[in-house]
PASEBA-1860 file (N, C-alpha, C; in nm, 3 decimals):
! residues 223
1> MSTVDFYY> -4.925/4.295/-6.659/-4.997/4.220/-6.558/-5.008/4.298/-6.429 ~ -5.124/4.288/-6.363/-5.145/4.363/-6.241/-5.052/4.316/-6.128 ~ -5.011/4.409/-6.047/-4.931/4.374/-5.929/-5.018/4.356/-5.805 ~ -5.151/4.378/-5.821/-5.238/4.379/-5.703/-5.313/4.249/-5.691 ~ -5.283/4.172/-5.585/-5.360/4.054/-5.554/-5.479/4.097/-5.465 ~ -5.597/4.049/-5.501/-5.718/4.088/-5.432/-5.785/3.962/-5.373 ~ -5.786/3.955/-5.240/-5.848/3.845/-5.168/-5.991/3.885/-5.137 ~ -6.088/3.805/-5.180/-6.227/3.850/-5.174/-6.322/3.731/-5.168
9> YPSSAPCR> -6.449/3.765/-5.138/-6.559/3.670/-5.151/-6.667/3.743/-5.234 ~ -6.723/3.675/-5.336/-6.806/3.746/-5.433/-6.926/3.822/-5.380 ~ -6.991/3.772/-5.275/-7.111/3.836/-5.227/-7.086/3.943/-5.119 ~ -6.963/3.953/-5.072/-6.930/4.048/-4.969/-6.942/4.191/-5.022 ~ -7.024/4.270/-4.954/-7.043/4.410/-4.997/-6.912/4.486/-4.995 ~ -6.829/4.478/-4.890/-6.701/4.548/-4.893/-6.610/4.502/-5.010 ~ -6.615/4.375/-5.043/-6.538/4.323/-5.154/-6.592/4.378/-5.288 ~ -6.722/4.384/-5.300/-6.782/4.437/-5.423/-6.745/4.584/-5.442
17> AILFTARA> -6.734/4.657/-5.333/-6.691/4.798/-5.346/-6.553/4.809/-5.410 ~ -6.463/4.714/-5.380/-6.331/4.713/-5.440/-6.339/4.676/-5.587 ~ -6.419/4.577/-5.620/-6.439/4.541/-5.762/-6.493/4.658/-5.840 ~ -6.590/4.731/-5.783/-6.645/4.851/-5.848/-6.535/4.955/-5.871 ~ -6.456/4.975/-5.769/-6.353/5.079/-5.777/-6.249/5.045/-5.880 ~ -6.204/4.921/-5.882/-6.103/4.878/-5.978/-6.157/4.894/-6.122 ~ -6.280/4.856/-6.143/-6.338/4.870/-6.278/-6.348/5.019/-6.316 ~ -6.387/5.103/-6.220/-6.403/5.243/-6.246/-6.273/5.309/-6.292
25> IDLNLNLK> -6.159/5.263/-6.236/-6.029/5.325/-6.271/-5.949/5.237/-6.367 ~ -6.016/5.139/-6.427/-5.955/5.054/-6.529/-5.834/4.977/-6.477 ~ -5.845/4.924/-6.358/-5.739/4.848/-6.296/-5.775/4.700/-6.292 ~ -5.686/4.617/-6.344/-5.706/4.473/-6.337/-5.649/4.422/-6.205 ~ -5.726/4.337/-6.138/-5.685/4.276/-6.015/-5.659/4.128/-6.033 ~ -5.562/4.074/-5.959/-5.541/3.929/-5.956/-5.636/3.873/-5.848 ~ -5.745/3.814/-5.891/-5.849/3.768/-5.800/-5.810/3.644/-5.725 ~ -5.822/3.648/-5.594/-5.790/3.535/-5.505/-5.916/3.506/-5.421
33> HVELFQAE> -5.996/3.411/-5.467/-6.121/3.378/-5.400/-6.091/3.313/-5.264 ~ -6.146/3.372/-5.158/-6.133/3.315/-5.025/-6.268/3.257/-4.986 ~ -6.275/3.127/-4.967/-6.401/3.062/-4.936/-6.432/3.076/-4.787 ~ -6.511/3.177/-4.755/-6.541/3.208/-4.615/-6.614/3.095/-4.545 ~ -6.704/3.029/-4.619/-6.784/2.926/-4.557/-6.705/2.796/-4.534 ~ -6.582/2.796/-4.582/-6.488/2.687/-4.547/-6.377/2.737/-4.458 ~ -6.397/2.856/-4.405/-6.304/2.917/-4.306/-6.162/2.934/-4.359 ~ -6.149/2.958/-4.490/-6.016/2.979/-4.544/-5.949/3.106/-4.489
41> HTKEDFIK> -6.032/3.200/-4.442/-5.976/3.324/-4.386/-5.914/3.302/-4.248 ~ -5.933/3.185/-4.191/-5.874/3.158/-4.059/-5.750/3.070/-4.068 ~ -5.707/3.038/-4.190/-5.591/2.953/-4.208/-5.462/3.034/-4.194 ~ -5.355/2.965/-4.159/-5.232/3.031/-4.121/-5.176/3.118/-4.235 ~ -5.184/3.071/-4.359/-5.127/3.150/-4.470/-5.201/3.282/-4.487 ~ -5.334/3.281/-4.465/-5.410/3.405/-4.478/-5.384/3.496/-4.357 ~ -5.379/3.438/-4.239/-5.357/3.519/-4.119/-5.221/3.593/-4.126 ~ -5.125/3.534/-4.191/-4.996/3.601/-4.209/-5.013/3.731/-4.289
49> LNPHQQVP> -5.108/3.732/-4.380/-5.136/3.851/-4.460/-5.227/3.949/-4.385 ~ -5.329/3.896/-4.321/-5.421/3.980/-4.250/-5.458/3.914/-4.115 ~ -5.396/3.960/-4.007/-5.422/3.901/-3.876/-5.567/3.920/-3.828 ~ -5.638/4.014/-3.893/-5.779/4.034/-3.856/-5.870/3.931/-3.921 ~ -5.817/3.848/-4.009/-5.891/3.736/-4.070/-6.017/3.783/-4.144 ~ -5.999/3.888/-4.222/-6.114/3.943/-4.295/-6.078/3.966/-4.442 ~ -6.180/3.962/-4.523/-6.173/4.016/-4.660/-6.267/4.138/-4.662 ~ -6.235/4.236/-4.750/-6.133/4.233/-4.855/-5.992/4.259/-4.802
57> LIVDNGFC> -5.898/4.215/-4.885/-5.756/4.238/-4.857/-5.685/4.250/-4.992 ~ -5.597/4.349/-5.002/-5.510/4.354/-5.121/-5.364/4.338/-5.077 ~ -5.289/4.282/-5.168/-5.141/4.275/-5.149/-5.080/4.333/-5.278 ~ -5.015/4.444/-5.265/-4.958/4.517/-5.378/-4.806/4.524/-5.363 ~ -4.737/4.438/-5.439/-4.589/4.432/-5.427/-4.545/4.413/-5.283 ~ -4.614/4.327/-5.210/-4.577/4.298/-5.074/-4.645/4.382/-4.970 ~ -4.712/4.489/-5.010/-4.784/4.577/-4.917/-4.924/4.524/-4.896 ~ -4.961/4.492/-4.772/-5.093/4.438/-4.740/-5.182/4.550/-4.685
65> LGESRAIQ> -5.307/4.549/-4.732/-5.401/4.650/-4.683/-5.543/4.592/-4.678 ~ -5.607/4.611/-4.565/-5.747/4.567/-4.547/-5.837/4.686/-4.532 ~ -5.965/4.660/-4.505/-6.072/4.759/-4.489/-6.105/4.823/-4.625 ~ -6.228/4.803/-4.666/-6.265/4.835/-4.806/-6.245/4.982/-4.841 ~ -6.281/5.072/-4.754/-6.270/5.214/-4.789/-6.125/5.259/-4.793 ~ -6.042/5.205/-4.705/-5.898/5.232/-4.713/-5.843/5.180/-4.844 ~ -5.887/5.062/-4.884/-5.840/5.003/-5.014/-5.887/5.090/-5.130 ~ -6.011/5.132/-5.130/-6.063/5.219/-5.233/-5.972/5.342/-5.253
73> MYLFNRYS> -5.944/5.409/-5.142/-5.864/5.531/-5.149/-5.721/5.502/-5.196 ~ -5.665/5.394/-5.145/-5.528/5.356/-5.184/-5.520/5.327/-5.333 ~ -5.611/5.246/-5.383/-5.608/5.208/-5.525/-5.625/5.332/-5.612 ~ -5.717/5.417/-5.571/-5.737/5.540/-5.650/-5.614/5.626/-5.650 ~ -5.555/5.647/-5.533/-5.438/5.734/-5.524/-5.318/5.680/-5.601 ~ -5.309/5.547/-5.605/-5.193/5.485/-5.668/-5.211/5.461/-5.819 ~ -5.333/5.426/-5.859/-5.349/5.375/-5.996/-5.445/5.456/-6.086 ~ -5.513/5.556/-6.032/-5.606/5.629/-6.118/-5.533/5.722/-6.214
81> KPEHDDYY> -5.605/5.763/-6.316/-5.554/5.856/-6.417/-5.635/5.985/-6.407 ~ -5.592/6.094/-6.466/-5.664/6.220/-6.456/-5.810/6.211/-6.498 ~ -5.841/6.123/-6.596/-5.980/6.113/-6.641/-6.073/6.052/-6.534 ~ -6.014/6.002/-6.427/-6.095/5.939/-6.320/-6.121/6.035/-6.204 ~ -6.072/6.159/-6.214/-6.075/6.247/-6.097/-6.210/6.276/-6.040 ~ -6.316/6.265/-6.120/-6.450/6.290/-6.065/-6.489/6.193/-5.954 ~ -6.428/6.076/-5.954/-6.459/5.976/-5.852/-6.402/6.018/-5.713 ~ -6.293/6.095/-5.716/-6.226/6.131/-5.590/-6.142/6.256/-5.617
89> PKELTGRG> -6.203/6.373/-5.615/-6.134/6.497/-5.659/-6.008/6.523/-5.583 ~ -5.912/6.583/-5.652/-5.784/6.621/-5.587/-5.803/6.743/-5.498 ~ -5.899/6.828/-5.535/-5.927/6.949/-5.457/-5.977/6.908/-5.319 ~ -5.918/6.966/-5.214/-5.932/6.913/-5.078/-6.075/6.915/-5.026 ~ -6.150/7.021/-5.055/-6.289/7.025/-5.002/-6.376/6.921/-5.070 ~ -6.355/6.901/-5.200/-6.428/6.797/-5.271/-6.391/6.660/-5.222 ~ -6.264/6.637/-5.202/-6.215/6.508/-5.151/-6.265/6.487/-5.005 ~ -6.261/6.595/-4.928/-6.308/6.583/-4.790/-6.453/6.542/-4.780
97> KIDWLLYY> -6.536/6.592/-4.874/-6.677/6.552/-4.873/-6.692/6.406/-4.903 ~ -6.611/6.353/-4.998/-6.616/6.211/-5.031/-6.572/6.130/-4.912 ~ -6.467/6.173/-4.843/-6.422/6.099/-4.722/-6.535/6.095/-4.620 ~ -6.600/6.207/-4.598/-6.711/6.215/-4.503/-6.814/6.109/-4.537 ~ -6.853/6.101/-4.664/-6.955/6.008/-4.709/-6.908/5.862/-4.702 ~ -6.782/5.836/-4.726/-6.729/5.702/-4.708/-6.740/5.658/-4.561 ~ -6.707/5.749/-4.470/-6.720/5.714/-4.328/-6.865/5.711/-4.283 ~ -6.951/5.790/-4.347/-7.094/5.783/-4.321/-7.147/5.643/-4.359
105> DATTIWPA> -7.101/5.590/-4.467/-7.138/5.455/-4.506/-7.091/5.357/-4.400 ~ -6.965/5.374/-4.359/-6.902/5.277/-4.263/-6.968/5.282/-4.127 ~ -7.010/5.400/-4.082/-7.056/5.414/-3.944/-7.208/5.420/-3.929 ~ -7.280/5.442/-4.038/-7.424/5.456/-4.030/-7.501/5.359/-4.120 ~ -7.466/5.359/-4.250/-7.543/5.275/-4.343/-7.510/5.126/-4.326 ~ -7.382/5.092/-4.327/-7.343/4.951/-4.311/-7.392/4.893/-4.178 ~ -7.379/4.961/-4.063/-7.428/4.902/-3.939/-7.580/4.887/-3.934 ~ -7.651/4.953/-4.023/-7.797/4.932/-4.032/-7.831/4.821/-4.126
113> VQPYYASI> -7.758/4.809/-4.237/-7.787/4.708/-4.337/-7.745/4.569/-4.289 ~ -7.628/4.557/-4.231/-7.573/4.424/-4.203/-7.659/4.341/-4.108 ~ -7.707/4.397/-3.993/-7.788/4.315/-3.902/-7.921/4.273/-3.967 ~ -7.981/4.362/-4.045/-8.105/4.331/-4.113/-8.085/4.213/-4.209 ~ -7.980/4.222/-4.287/-7.944/4.115/-4.383/-7.910/3.986/-4.307 ~ -7.834/3.996/-4.199/-7.786/3.880/-4.127/-7.900/3.804/-4.062 ~ -8.008/3.872/-4.025/-8.119/3.804/-3.960/-8.173/3.690/-4.047 ~ -8.185/3.713/-4.177/-8.229/3.610/-4.269/-8.113/3.520/-4.313
121> MYKSRQPN> -8.002/3.582/-4.347/-7.893/3.509/-4.406/-7.830/3.408/-4.308 ~ -7.809/3.450/-4.185/-7.737/3.365/-4.090/-7.823/3.313/-3.975 ~ -7.934/3.383/-3.947/-8.014/3.344/-3.828/-8.148/3.279/-3.870 ~ -8.176/3.277/-3.999/-8.300/3.213/-4.050/-8.425/3.263/-3.982 ~ -8.433/3.394/-3.969/-8.552/3.458/-3.912/-8.574/3.593/-3.977 ~ -8.695/3.646/-3.962/-8.724/3.778/-4.012/-8.659/3.883/-3.921 ~ -8.625/3.999/-3.978/-8.565/4.106/-3.895/-8.659/4.145/-3.780 ~ -8.601/4.172/-3.664/-8.685/4.213/-3.552/-8.714/4.364/-3.562
129> QEEKEKLE> -8.794/4.413/-3.466/-8.837/4.553/-3.475/-8.719/4.651/-3.465 ~ -8.624/4.621/-3.380/-8.506/4.709/-3.366/-8.427/4.714/-3.498 ~ -8.410/4.600/-3.561/-8.335/4.595/-3.689/-8.411/4.669/-3.799 ~ -8.545/4.655/-3.800/-8.625/4.726/-3.898/-8.616/4.877/-3.880 ~ -8.630/4.921/-3.757/-8.629/5.064/-3.727/-8.493/5.127/-3.758 ~ -8.386/5.055/-3.727/-8.254/5.107/-3.756/-8.231/5.126/-3.904 ~ -8.274/5.026/-3.984/-8.259/5.036/-4.129/-8.348/5.147/-4.185 ~ -8.470/5.156/-4.138/-8.561/5.261/-4.186/-8.506/5.401/-4.157
137> KAFNDLDT> -8.449/5.417/-4.039/-8.392/5.551/-4.006/-8.274/5.583/-4.099 ~ -8.186/5.485/-4.119/-8.072/5.508/-4.208/-8.114/5.538/-4.349 ~ -8.210/5.460/-4.399/-8.257/5.480/-4.538/-8.336/5.609/-4.554 ~ -8.416/5.643/-4.454/-8.490/5.770/-4.464/-8.394/5.888/-4.474 ~ -8.290/5.887/-4.392/-8.191/5.995/-4.396/-8.117/5.996/-4.531 ~ -8.073/5.878/-4.575/-8.003/5.869/-4.701/-8.089/5.920/-4.815 ~ -8.217/5.882/-4.811/-8.310/5.920/-4.918/-8.340/6.068/-4.919 ~ -8.364/6.127/-4.804/-8.406/6.266/-4.800/-8.289/6.364/-4.804
145> IYFSKNVF> -8.179/6.331/-4.737/-8.066/6.423/-4.730/-7.986/6.426/-4.861 ~ -7.968/6.307/-4.919/-7.877/6.298/-5.034/-7.943/6.270/-5.166 ~ -8.047/6.189/-5.170/-8.101/6.146/-5.301/-8.234/6.211/-5.333 ~ -8.282/6.305/-5.255/-8.409/6.368/-5.288/-8.396/6.457/-5.412 ~ -8.276/6.510/-5.435/-8.253/6.598/-5.550/-8.145/6.545/-5.641 ~ -8.043/6.484/-5.583/-7.927/6.437/-5.663/-7.944/6.296/-5.712 ~ -7.889/6.271/-5.831/-7.886/6.133/-5.883/-7.788/6.050/-5.803 ~ -7.671/6.110/-5.774/-7.571/6.043/-5.690/-7.551/6.128/-5.563
153> LTGDKPTL> -7.466/6.086/-5.475/-7.458/6.147/-5.342/-7.425/6.295/-5.346 ~ -7.338/6.337/-5.438/-7.296/6.478/-5.443/-7.338/6.550/-5.568 ~ -7.413/6.486/-5.655/-7.449/6.549/-5.780/-7.488/6.452/-5.887 ~ -7.448/6.480/-6.010/-7.488/6.393/-6.122/-7.381/6.295/-6.165 ~ -7.270/6.288/-6.089/-7.167/6.191/-6.121/-7.130/6.109/-5.998 ~ -7.102/5.979/-6.015/-7.070/5.896/-5.900/-6.928/5.922/-5.848 ~ -6.910/5.898/-5.721/-6.782/5.911/-5.655/-6.748/5.778/-5.587 ~ -6.631/5.770/-5.525/-6.597/5.649/-5.453/-6.703/5.617/-5.344
161> ADLSIAAT> -6.761/5.723/-5.287/-6.864/5.700/-5.183/-6.988/5.634/-5.243 ~ -7.025/5.675/-5.365/-7.138/5.611/-5.431/-7.113/5.464/-5.455 ~ -6.988/5.431/-5.496/-6.953/5.291/-5.523/-6.962/5.210/-5.394 ~ -6.919/5.268/-5.285/-6.922/5.203/-5.156/-7.065/5.181/-5.109 ~ -7.145/5.284/-5.115/-7.285/5.274/-5.069/-7.367/5.185/-5.159 ~ -7.339/5.187/-5.290/-7.412/5.095/-5.378/-7.386/4.950/-5.342 ~ -7.259/4.920/-5.311/-7.224/4.784/-5.269/-7.292/4.749/-5.138 ~ -7.294/4.845/-5.044/-7.353/4.819/-4.915/-7.503/4.789/-4.923
169> ITLLDVIQ> -7.578/4.876/-4.989/-7.722/4.861/-4.983/-7.775/4.749/-5.075 ~ -7.700/4.719/-5.183/-7.745/4.610/-5.269/-7.714/4.474/-5.211 ~ -7.647/4.470/-5.096/-7.636/4.343/-5.024/-7.776/4.293/-4.993 ~ -7.873/4.381/-4.980/-8.009/4.344/-4.947/-8.081/4.279/-5.064 ~ -8.022/4.284/-5.185/-8.078/4.211/-5.297/-8.086/4.062/-5.268 ~ -7.993/4.015/-5.186/-7.987/3.872/-5.153/-8.117/3.829/-5.086 ~ -8.178/3.915/-5.007/-8.299/3.879/-4.936/-8.421/3.949/-4.999 ~ -8.405/3.995/-5.122/-8.515/4.055/-5.200/-8.580/4.174/-5.130
177> YDFSTYKG> -8.498/4.260/-5.074/-8.549/4.380/-5.008/-8.616/4.473/-5.111 ~ -8.729/4.530/-5.073/-8.804/4.619/-5.161/-8.763/4.765/-5.131 ~ -8.693/4.826/-5.224/-8.647/4.963/-5.208/-8.748/5.068/-5.253 ~ -8.863/5.025/-5.302/-8.955/5.118/-5.371/-9.012/5.226/-5.280 ~ -9.010/5.205/-5.149/-9.057/5.306/-5.055/-8.968/5.431/-5.062 ~ -8.844/5.414/-5.102/-8.746/5.522/-5.101/-8.720/5.563/-5.246 ~ -8.785/5.669/-5.289/-8.779/5.710/-5.429/-8.640/5.752/-5.472 ~ -8.573/5.827/-5.386/-8.438/5.872/-5.420/-8.336/5.758/-5.428
185> ISRFLSNA> -8.344/5.667/-5.330/-8.255/5.552/-5.333/-8.284/5.466/-5.454 ~ -8.411/5.449/-5.486/-8.448/5.368/-5.605/-8.393/5.430/-5.731 ~ -8.398/5.562/-5.743/-8.342/5.628/-5.861/-8.192/5.609/-5.866 ~ -8.127/5.624/-5.751/-7.982/5.604/-5.742/-7.947/5.463/-5.785 ~ -8.017/5.364/-5.737/-7.985/5.225/-5.772/-8.010/5.198/-5.919 ~ -8.114/5.256/-5.972/-8.144/5.237/-6.115/-8.030/5.287/-6.200 ~ -7.972/5.402/-6.163/-7.857/5.455/-6.237/-7.730/5.374/-6.211 ~ -7.709/5.339/-6.085/-7.588/5.262/-6.052/-7.586/5.129/-6.123
193> RKADWYQA> -7.697/5.060/-6.127/-7.700/4.927/-6.188/-7.671/4.929/-6.338 ~ -7.687/5.046/-6.402/-7.658/5.059/-6.545/-7.512/5.089/-6.571 ~ -7.439/5.131/-6.469/-7.299/5.172/-6.487/-7.209/5.055/-6.513 ~ -7.105/5.078/-6.591/-7.010/4.970/-6.622/-6.944/4.917/-6.495 ~ -6.910/5.007/-6.403/-6.841/4.962/-6.282/-6.927/4.866/-6.199 ~ -7.058/4.881/-6.209/-7.147/4.795/-6.128/-7.143/4.650/-6.177 ~ -7.104/4.628/-6.300/-7.105/4.493/-6.356/-6.987/4.407/-6.310 ~ -6.893/4.469/-6.244/-6.773/4.395/-6.201/-6.808/4.286/-6.105
201> GDNDYRKL> -6.771/4.164/-6.137/-6.798/4.050/-6.050/-6.943/4.007/-6.042 ~ -7.027/4.062/-6.129/-7.172/4.040/-6.115/-7.215/3.897/-6.142 ~ -7.151/3.829/-6.234/-7.189/3.690/-6.263/-7.177/3.598/-6.144 ~ -7.061/3.605/-6.075/-7.041/3.520/-5.958/-7.137/3.562/-5.846 ~ -7.162/3.690/-5.833/-7.253/3.738/-5.731/-7.393/3.685/-5.754 ~ -7.441/3.691/-5.880/-7.576/3.646/-5.913/-7.591/3.495/-5.890 ~ -7.488/3.420/-5.920/-7.497/3.275/-5.897/-7.515/3.243/-5.748 ~ -7.445/3.313/-5.662/-7.460/3.292/-5.519/-7.599/3.335/-5.474
209> IEEWQKGF> -7.645/3.449/-5.519/-7.776/3.497/-5.480/-7.885/3.393/-5.514 ~ -7.880/3.344/-5.637/-7.983/3.250/-5.681/-7.981/3.123/-5.594 ~ -7.861/3.075/-5.560/-7.850/2.957/-5.475/-7.907/2.984/-5.335 ~ -7.872/3.097/-5.275/-7.920/3.125/-5.140/-8.069/3.152/-5.138 ~ -8.120/3.224/-5.239/-8.263/3.254/-5.241/-8.346/3.131/-5.250 ~ -8.299/3.032/-5.320/-8.369/2.903/-5.327/-8.390/2.846/-5.186 ~ -8.283/2.850/-5.105/-8.290/2.800/-4.970/-8.382/2.886/-4.883 ~ -8.379/3.015/-4.902/-8.465/3.105/-4.824/-8.612/3.079/-4.852
217> REKGLID> -8.643/3.053/-4.979/-8.783/3.024/-5.019/-8.829/2.892/-4.954 ~ -8.743/2.796/-4.953/-8.777/2.666/-4.892/-8.808/2.681/-4.745 ~ -8.744/2.781/-4.680/-8.768/2.805/-4.536/-8.880/2.904/-4.515 ~ -8.935/2.960/-4.622/-9.044/3.056/-4.609/-8.998/3.194/-4.566 ~ -8.868/3.223/-4.586/-8.814/3.352/-4.541/-8.834/3.464/-4.643 ~ -8.843/3.427/-4.772/-8.872/3.524/-4.877/-8.975/3.463/-4.970 ~ -9.040/3.545/-5.051/-9.141/3.494/-5.144/-9.078/3.430/-5.268
END
């Protein structure tokens, strides 16, 4: 039985990155659904585990850790086997490149995706010009710098950074974002969606998407 309790919400992109990572390294997690829309993350029992009141969160034999990319690296370092090394190479320059890309996701891609998504999801309006331009800039760079030649970020095999970025950008599936303008990103997503790791938690995710999209259509926010 797994020693790792995983506190998560199914549609959260950072949480999905952890589900992807656990599946990639054949790690079973004890899933602890935190109902964000009922503010369960603000209750005393949860705050004792994570004073920042956020998911994802893992508790491994009493050790608490938040922030998705930190969790990805921890789980890999603690539970991966040699056959998983392509996801996060032990060789320092290879690993350093993956770290760079994980932080690139955290500091550039996620800050562009989240406000665009939130405009429809939480504010019931179309993205404004600033939000559109920020996302376009991030996606243009991602498309031309990394995916113009490579299937994945660093070559023909996915890494922890690919799992993180796949979770980040597919958050836009909720609002039916059209990726077709970006040929490299579209190719990346086509390959990612076929991977076994991408299927982790997908049923619960799809149920939420369908429910929310129905509401968005009723408000005229998506087609």
